[in-house]
N, C-alpha and C positions, 0 to 999 in steps of 0.2 A: 551373516554380516559380510558386506563387500569390503574390499581393501581400503586402507586410508588413502593410498595414492589415487584410487578411483574416486573417492569422495572429494579430494582436492581438485580433480579435473571437473567434477560436477559443480563445485562452487565457482571455479574459474569460468565455466560456461555460463552459469547464472549471472555472475558479475558482468560478463561481456554483453549479455542480452539486456540487462538493466541499463548499462552504459549507452547502448544503442537507443533504447526506448526513451531515455531521458534527453538524449540529443534530438530525437525526432520532435520533441515538444517545440523547439525553437524554429523549425523549418518553415512553418506557415508565415511567421513573422519575417524571416529572412526573404522569402519570396515576395512579400508585400513591400519590403524595404527597397526593392529595386525600382519602385514607382516614385520614390522620393526625388531622385535625380538631383536637381538643384533646389528642390523645394524646402519647405520649413520642417525641420525635424520635430519641433514641438507640436506642430499640427499633426504630424504622423503619429506621435505618441498619444495625442488626444483622440484621434480617430480610431486608434487600435487599443484603447485603454482596457477594453474587456478581454481582448486577446492577451494583453500583457498580464492582466490579473490571472487569467486562466493558466497561462504559462508558469507564472510564479507559484500559484497554488499547487499545480501538478508537480512542479520541480520539488517543492517541499514535501509533498505527499510521497512521491517515489523515493526521495532521499530518506525519509523517515522509515518507510517500509524496508528499504535496503539495510538501513542501520540496525533495525530490529532483527532482521534475518542474520546479519553479520554477527551480532552479539550471541544469537542462538547457536550459530555454527561454530563459535569459539569453543563450545563445550561438546562438540561432536567430532567423532573420528571415523565413523563408518556410515553406511546407508543400507536401506532395504527397498523393495519395490514400493511400499506405501509412502516412504519418505520421498522417493523420486517422483511419485504421482503428485504429492503435495507441492513439491518444488515446481513441477511443470504447470500445475494449475495456477500457482502463484505467478509464474512467469507469463502465463497467458493473460492474466489480468493486468500485469504491469505493461505488457506490450500493447494491450488494447486501450490503455488509459489515454494515450495521445488522441484517439478518436473522439471520445466525449469531451476532451479538453478543447479541441477545435470547435466542436458543436457549441460549447459554452461561450467561446470567444466570438462566434459568429451570430448565434441566436440570442445571446445575452440572457434573457429570463425565460426561455422556453421550458415549460414544466417537465415534459418527458426527458429532456436533456439532463436536467438535474437528477432525475431518478436513475438514468443510465450511468451518470458519473458516480453517484453515491453507491449504486448497485455494483459497479465495478470495484469500488473500494471494499464493499462487503465481501465480494468474492475473494479479494486478496486476504482479508482477515480470516475468512473461512479456511483458505489454503494454509495460512499460517497456523491456525488451530490444528489442522490435520497434521502438519509437520511436527508441532509440539507434542501432539498425542503419540505419534509414531516414535519420537525420541524417548518419551517417558515409558511407553509400552514395552519398548525393547531397550533396556538399560545398557546393553552391550554396545550400542551405538555411541554412547557417551564416553568422553575421556575419563581416565581413572580418577583424576582429581575432582571431577564434577559429577561423577556418577551418583545418582540419587538426589541431587540438589535441584534438578529441573522440575518446574511446576507448570501447570497449564493455566494458572490463574490469570496472568496478564493477557494472554491471547483470548481467554474466555470472556473476560470483562470487555475487551476491545470489540470482540465480535458482537456481543449483546448490544453495546452502545451503537455500533455501526448499523446493526439491524434496526434499532430504534430510529436512527437518522434516516435510513432508507424508507422506513414506514412513514416518517414525517414528510418526506418529499412527495409521497403519494396521497396521504390523508390530508395534509395541509400544504398543498402545492405552492401557495404564495410565499411560503417560508423559503423555498429553494434551498440553496446551499447553506443558509443560516442554520439548518437542521444539524449541520456538522458541529455546531457549538456544544452539542451534548457530549462531545468527546472530552471536554474539560473536566468531566466527572470521572474520567478514567482512574486517576490516582486516588481520589477519595473512595471510589468503589472498590479498588484493590485493597485499600487499608481495611475497609469494612469486612471484605471477604476473608482477609487474614485473621481478623479478630473473631469472626464467626467460626472459622475453622479451628481456632485455638480453644474455643469454648466447647466444641463437640468432642 
């Protein structure tokens, strides 16, 4: 296990990368805003409604992914190579997300774009699952008060649902990002998994 100080540096680096990625989301709109000059702001918002939707969606997505990782790392004090790989794959997907976000904003309902967007989110959840597994597999990475309390259930359910959403964008392309509505099943599915686990 690597040092706690080293882990804090790793988390700080991760936070900085996320902050940059979430800031990049707004830059295309900032560039387009220069064309307003003395024009009508409402017209600008109307013409860029898809970009505004994509920005808002991705801001919420990245924020939720960051919050989930933050809560996970509250219970961690060290790291190993597998956890680092999980973090870097996670960061790769977060940094990549502004690209499909811009595609959605400009292409509106382009089918491959939706698959790329949801596929990027699937990679994020897979990386989260890898991180969780590393933390559970090596309990010494956990803080004393949380050791043994970590489970992989949340990440596993989210990854399965995200995989279903990704498959939906490919199998039923006209659904587009509506496939992400399957994520509302996350909490009920987690409760079912807990009950099943208690019966075994």
